[in-house]
C-alpha positions in Angstrom: -27.3 24.9 4.4 -28.4 27.7 7.5 -26.9 26.8 10.7 -30.8 26.7 12.4 -31.7 24.2 9.9 -28.3 22.0 10.5 -28.9 22.0 14.2 -32.5 20.6 13.5 -31.5 18.2 11.3 -29.0 17.0 13.6 -31.5 17.1 16.9 -33.8 14.7 14.7 -31.2 12.5 14.1 -30.2 12.1 17.9 -33.6 9.9 18.2 -33.5 8.4 15.0 -35.5 5.2 16.5 -38.7 7.7 17.1 -37.6 10.1 15.2 -36.5 11.2 11.8 -33.4 9.9 10.0 -31.0 12.6 9.0 -30.8 13.3 5.1 -28.1 15.4 4.2 -27.6 14.2 0.7 -26.1 16.8 -2.2 -26.3 19.3 0.8 -23.0 21.9 1.0 -21.0 21.4 4.4 -17.7 22.8 3.2 -15.9 24.6 6.2 -18.1 23.6 9.0 -17.0 22.4 12.3 -19.0 18.7 12.7 -16.3 18.0 15.5 -17.8 14.9 17.5 -21.3 14.5 15.4 -23.5 11.7 15.5 -24.4 10.5 11.9 -24.5 7.0 12.3 -26.3 5.9 9.6 -27.3 9.4 8.1 -27.6 9.5 4.3 -24.5 11.8 3.3 -24.7 11.4 -0.4 -23.0 13.5 -2.6 -22.5 15.7 0.5 -19.5 18.8 -0.1 -17.6 18.2 3.1 -14.5 19.8 1.9 -12.4 21.2 4.3 -14.9 19.9 7.0 -13.7 19.2 11.0 -15.4 15.4 11.7 -12.4 14.8 14.1 -13.9 11.9 16.7 -17.5 12.1 14.3 -19.7 8.8 14.3 -20.4 7.8 11.3 -20.8 4.3 11.3 -22.6 2.8 8.3 -23.1 6.1 6.8 -23.7 6.5 3.5 -21.1 8.8 1.9 -21.2 7.4 -1.3 -19.5 10.4 -4.2 -19.3 12.7 -1.2 -16.8 15.1 -1.3 -14.5 15.1 1.7 -11.2 16.3 0.6 -9.0 17.8 3.1 -11.3 16.9 5.6 -10.1 16.3 9.4 -11.7 13.3 10.2 -8.9 12.0 13.0 -10.4 9.0 15.1 -13.6 9.0 13.3 -15.6 6.3 13.6 -16.5 4.9 10.0 -16.8 1.5 10.6 -19.8 0.0 7.9 -19.7 3.6 5.7 -20.1 3.7 2.4 -17.5 5.8 0.5 -17.5 4.4 -3.0 -16.5 6.7 -5.3 -15.9 9.5 -2.6 -13.1 12.1 -2.6 -10.7 12.0 -0.2 -7.7 13.7 -1.0 -5.6 14.6 1.4 -8.0 13.8 4.0 -6.8 13.3 7.5 -7.7 9.7 8.4 -5.2 9.2 11.4 -6.4 6.1 13.5 -9.7 6.6 11.9 -11.8 3.7 12.0 -12.7 2.3 8.7 -13.0 -1.7 9.4 -15.2 -3.0 7.0 -15.9 0.2 5.0 -16.8 0.1 1.2 -14.0 2.4 -0.5 -14.2 0.9 -3.5 -13.0 3.5 -6.5 -12.5 5.7 -3.5 -10.0 8.8 -4.2 -7.5 8.5 -1.7 -4.5 10.6 -3.2 -2.2 11.9 -0.7 -4.6 11.1 2.5 -3.3 10.7 5.8 -4.3 7.2 6.7 -1.4 6.9 9.6 -2.6 4.1 12.0 -6.1 3.9 10.8 -8.1 0.7 10.8 -8.8 -0.7 7.5 -9.5 -4.5 8.6 -12.1 -6.3 6.3 -12.0 -2.6 3.9 -13.1 -2.7 0.4 -10.4 -0.6 -1.3 -11.1 -2.3 -4.9 -9.6 0.1 -7.6 -9.2 3.1 -4.8 -6.3 5.3 -5.6 -3.8 5.6 -3.2 -1.6 7.2 -4.8 1.2 9.3 -2.4 -1.2 7.7 0.7 0.7 7.8 4.1 -0.4 4.1 5.3 2.1 3.6 8.0 1.1 1.3 10.8 -2.4 1.3 9.4 -4.1 -2.3 10.1 -5.4 -3.8 6.4 -6.1 -7.4 7.7 -8.5 -9.2 5.2 -8.5 -5.9 3.4 -9.3 -6.0 -0.7 -7.1 -4.1 -2.2 -7.4 -5.7 -5.9 -6.6 -3.2 -8.5 -5.8 -0.4 -6.0 -2.8 2.2 -6.7 -0.2 2.3 -4.3 1.9 4.5 -6.3 4.4 6.6 -4.2 2.5 5.2 -1.0 3.9 5.2 2.5 3.6 1.6 3.7 6.1 1.2 6.6 4.9 -1.2 9.4 1.2 -1.3 7.5 -0.4 -4.6 8.3 -1.8 -6.4 5.3 -2.3 -9.9 6.9 -4.5 -12.4 4.9 -5.3 -9.0 2.6 -6.4 -9.2 -1.0 -4.1 -7.5 -3.3 -4.6 -9.9 -6.9 -7.6 -11.3 -8.0 -8.4 -14.5 -6.0 -6.1 -14.3 -4.2 -4.8 -13.2 -0.7 -1.9 -13.3 1.7 -0.9 -16.5 3.1 0.1 -16.9 6.8 1.4 -20.4 5.6 3.5 -18.9 2.2 2.9 -19.8 -1.5 2.9 -23.0 -2.4 6.0 -23.1 -4.5 8.9 -24.7 -3.2 11.1 -22.2 -4.3 9.5 -19.0 -2.6 8.6 -20.4 0.5 9.4 -18.3 3.6 10.9 -19.5 6.5 8.7 -18.5 9.2 4.9 -17.6 9.4 3.5 -13.9 8.5 4.8 -11.2 10.4 2.3 -8.1 11.9 4.3 -5.6 10.0 5.3 -7.6 7.0 4.0 -9.0 3.7 6.0 -12.4 4.0 4.7 -14.8 1.1 2.3 -12.2 -0.1 0.8 -12.4 -3.8 1.7 -9.2 -5.5 1.9 -9.9 -8.9 1.8 -6.7 -11.2 1.4 -4.8 -8.3 1.9 -0.8 -8.9 4.5 0.2 -5.9 6.2 2.9 -8.4 8.3 5.0 -5.7 6.4 3.4 -2.6 8.3 3.5 0.4 8.6 -0.3 1.8 11.7 0.6 4.0 12.6 -2.4 6.7 9.4 -4.2 5.6 9.5 -8.1 5.1 8.8 -9.1 1.9 10.6 -12.8 2.0 8.9 -15.1 0.1 6.8 -12.9 -1.8 5.4 -13.3 -5.5 6.1 -9.8 -6.9 6.5 -10.9 -10.9 5.8 -8.3 -13.1 5.1 -5.5 -10.1 6.0 -1.8 -10.7 8.5 -1.5 -8.1 10.5 1.4 -10.1 11.9 3.8 -7.8 10.6 2.5 -4.5 12.6 3.0 -1.5 13.5 -0.5 -0.1 16.2 0.2 2.2 17.6 -3.1 4.5 14.1 -4.7 2.8 14.0 -8.1 3.3 13.3 -9.8 -0.1 14.9 -13.0 0.8 13.7 -15.7 -1.5 11.1 -13.1 -3.4 9.8 -13.9 -6.9 10.9 -10.4 -8.4 11.0 -12.6 -12.4 10.0 -9.8 -15.1 9.6 -6.7 -12.1 10.4 -3.1 -12.6 13.1 -2.2 -10.1 14.8 0.9 -12.2 16.3 3.4 -10.2 15.5 1.7 -7.1 16.9 2.1 -3.9 18.1 -1.2 -2.5 20.6 0.0 -0.4 21.1 -3.1 2.2 18.4 -5.1 0.9 18.1 -8.9 1.3 17.9 -10.5 -2.0 19.7 -13.8 -1.0 18.4 -16.5 -3.6 15.5 -13.9 -4.9 14.6 -14.6 -8.2 15.4 -11.8 -10.6 14.8 -13.3 -14.3 14.6 -10.6 -16.7 14.2 -8.2 -13.8 14.8 -4.3 -14.7 17.0 -3.1 -12.5 18.5 -0.3 -14.4 20.0 2.5 -12.3 19.2 0.6 -9.0 21.3 1.2 -5.9 21.9 -2.0 -4.5 25.2 -1.4 -2.5 25.8 -3.6 0.6 23.1 -5.1 -0.4 22.9 -9.7 -0.2 22.4 -11.0 -3.4 23.8 -14.2 -2.9 22.9 -17.5 -4.9 20.5 -14.6 -6.4 18.7 -15.5 -10.2 19.4 -12.2 -12.7 19.5 -14.4 -15.6 18.9 -11.8 -18.5 18.8 -9.0 -16.0 18.8 -5.3 -17.4 21.2 -4.4 -14.5 22.7 -1.5 -16.8 24.0 1.7 -14.4 23.2 0.1 -11.6 25.7 0.3 -8.2 26.5 -3.0 -6.7 29.1 -1.6 -4.9 30.1 -4.1 -1.4 27.6 -5.8 -2.3 27.2 -9.9 -1.7 27.0 -11.7 -5.4 28.3 -14.9 -4.1 27.3 -17.9 -6.7 24.6 -15.4 -7.8 23.8 -16.3 -11.6 24.3 -13.5 -13.6 24.2 -15.0 -17.2 23.4 -13.3 -20.2 22.5 -10.1 -17.7 23.4 -6.2 -18.8 25.9 -5.3 -16.7 27.2 -2.1 -18.9 28.0 0.9 -16.6 27.1 -1.4 -13.5 29.6 -0.5 -10.1 30.9 -3.3 -9.5 34.0 -1.7 -6.5 34.0 -4.0 -3.5 31.7 -6.6 -4.7 32.0 -10.2 -3.9 31.5 -12.3 -6.8 33.2 -15.2 -5.8 31.6 -18.3 -7.6 29.4 -16.3 -9.5 27.9 -17.1 -13.2 29.0 -14.4 -15.6 28.4 -16.5 -18.9 27.2 -14.1 -21.7 27.3 -11.2 -19.3 27.4 -7.7 -21.2 29.8 -5.3 -19.7 
């Protein structure tokens, strides 16, 4: 679109209530400087905004369905209630953007920077967040059903009441299962009592996150970073934690029945009274870890490093060495 034509459309859009709503669907606006532009409620279906500067733009309620926003700069932009369904936001900069109540269903957010963004009540169902940076993002009441969080950075993100599995929400009061009842209410930067069954968190960074009492049964956490993560009383039965970094993690009283922990680093971790029945611990590093009263019956410990580990009162019946 010619610059003069674009200016005309934007000028008319300023007087939307008495004039003409901007219709820019399927237009090529790539590499354009639209910093601070007001496109509230505009029709931007399928528009090409690749590498466009939309910093602090007002896109409240705009229709950006199937839009190409690859590597676009949306820092501080207002996208509240915007429709971004199936939009391409690969590598986009959404730092501190307002995406409250936005529809991002099936959107591609591969390696997008969403640091500190507001995603309260946003719909991220089936969205691809592979490698995305969600550090300090607010996802209260967000819908993340079937979302792909592989390699995502979730440090200090707030998932309070977020939906991560079908028909289930994170509960402030925790799960209604005695053995994974958390000790205290949801923390702002934690996932206490979260229901995360079968979620894909492969190679995700969950360092220092509070997951105590969470249900992660069957979850894929292979290669993930869980340094100093609180997994106390967490249900990790049949989860995949192979090659995960769990140095210094708290797994006290955790359920790790038939869990895959081959090649995992659990050095210095607290596994007191944890249940590791039938777990695959082949080649895992338990050096200087606390395994007091842990149940390791029928576990595979072939090649595992137990140097300096405290196995006082541990159940080693049927262990493969």
